[in-house]
C-alpha positions in Angstrom: 12.3 25.8 -45.3 9.5 25.7 -47.4 9.2 23.5 -50.7 8.0 26.5 -52.6 10.5 29.0 -54.2 7.9 32.3 -53.2 8.0 30.5 -49.5 10.5 30.7 -47.6 9.7 29.3 -44.0 12.6 28.6 -41.0 12.5 28.0 -37.6 15.9 28.4 -35.7 17.4 28.7 -32.9 20.9 30.9 -33.3 20.1 34.5 -34.3 19.1 35.4 -37.8 20.8 39.0 -39.4 18.0 41.2 -40.4 19.7 43.2 -42.8 20.7 40.2 -44.8 17.9 38.9 -44.6 15.8 42.0 -46.0 18.5 42.7 -48.3 18.2 39.0 -49.9 14.4 39.1 -50.0 14.5 42.6 -51.6 16.1 41.7 -54.2 15.0 38.6 -55.4 12.2 39.6 -57.2 12.6 43.0 -58.8 8.9 42.4 -60.2 7.7 43.5 -56.9 6.8 46.7 -56.5 6.2 46.6 -53.2 8.3 44.7 -49.6 7.6 44.8 -46.0 9.6 44.0 -43.3 8.6 43.9 -39.6 11.0 42.7 -36.7 9.8 41.1 -33.4 11.7 41.8 -30.3 11.9 40.9 -26.7 10.9 43.7 -24.6 11.5 44.4 -20.6 8.4 46.0 -20.3 9.4 46.4 -16.0 12.7 46.2 -16.5 13.9 43.5 -14.4 13.9 40.5 -17.4 16.2 38.5 -17.3 15.3 36.5 -20.4 12.7 34.1 -22.4 12.6 30.9 -23.5 10.6 29.8 -26.2 10.1 26.3 -26.7 7.9 25.0 -29.9 7.2 20.9 -31.4 9.7 20.4 -34.5 8.2 19.4 -37.8 4.5 21.2 -36.4 5.4 24.3 -36.0 6.7 24.5 -40.0 3.7 23.4 -41.0 1.8 25.7 -39.4 3.7 28.4 -40.2 3.5 27.2 -44.4 0.1 26.5 -44.2 -0.6 30.6 -42.9 2.1 31.9 -45.2 0.2 30.3 -48.0 -2.9 31.3 -46.7 -1.5 34.1 -47.2 -0.8 33.8 -50.3 -4.0 33.1 -51.4 -5.6 35.6 -50.1 -3.0 39.0 -51.8 -1.4 39.1 -54.6 1.8 38.4 -52.9 5.4 37.3 -55.2 6.8 36.5 -52.0 6.6 35.4 -48.1 9.6 35.2 -45.3 8.8 34.2 -42.1 11.4 33.4 -39.5 10.9 32.9 -36.1 13.8 31.5 -33.6 13.2 29.3 -30.3 15.4 29.0 -27.2 16.6 31.7 -25.2 17.1 35.3 -25.5 18.0 37.9 -23.8 15.6 41.5 -24.0 16.8 43.2 -27.1 17.4 40.3 -29.4 15.0 39.1 -32.5 12.3 36.7 -32.0 11.2 36.9 -36.0 11.0 38.6 -39.3 8.3 38.6 -41.5 8.8 40.2 -45.2 6.3 40.7 -47.8 6.9 41.1 -51.7 3.5 42.5 -53.7 3.2 43.9 -57.1 1.1 46.8 -54.9 2.1 48.0 -51.0 -1.8 47.2 -50.1 -1.3 43.5 -50.4 2.4 43.3 -48.7 1.2 45.6 -45.5 -1.9 43.6 -44.9 -0.5 40.2 -45.6 2.8 41.5 -43.4 -0.3 42.4 -40.7 -1.8 39.3 -41.5 1.0 37.1 -40.2 2.4 39.2 -37.3 -0.9 38.8 -35.9 -0.5 35.0 -36.8 2.7 34.6 -35.1 1.3 36.7 -32.2 -1.7 34.8 -31.7 -1.8 31.1 -32.5 1.6 29.8 -33.9 2.6 27.2 -32.3 5.2 28.6 -29.8 5.4 28.8 -25.9 6.9 31.4 -24.1 8.5 31.5 -20.3 9.6 34.5 -19.4 12.2 35.0 -16.5 11.9 37.9 -14.1 12.7 38.5 -10.7 13.7 36.2 -9.8 10.7 33.4 -11.0 9.6 32.3 -14.0 6.4 32.2 -16.0 4.3 31.3 -19.2 3.3 34.4 -21.0 -0.1 34.2 -21.6 -2.9 35.0 -24.3 -3.9 38.6 -24.8 -7.7 39.5 -25.8 -5.8 42.3 -28.0 -4.0 39.6 -30.1 -7.1 37.3 -30.3 -8.7 40.7 -31.8 -5.8 41.9 -34.1 -6.8 38.0 -35.3 -10.3 38.0 -35.7 -10.6 40.6 -38.1 -9.2 38.9 -41.1 
């Protein structure tokens, strides 16, 4: 967890309650006019996913996520930032991550949330391995994810 009261970064194995996290986040600041939330889930594109394993390096991961949250806060007028990311084994449909931003105006909240999501998808220090069709394979980076991050 970040030491700044306006940024909260959590990397955990356990599932999180999206509704409770979103409610707590939205209620934290009455001076913010916009709250944007996003949740990423494990998807089963081919219909044969048996699970996904996400690995990370404790300490390094939290520092990297805290830095990108601070970068977002420096770029946009944000009052609060929340990043939750899970690791470990997950099944299709389970929540992997959550991003929430609060800002005086919606443009900053939306753009900052999108920036954070693009970073998490392409550069955050997590490694994903999918089990499908009886074999395991590491999930490779996609050009479209890099392109999305490069626009910032």
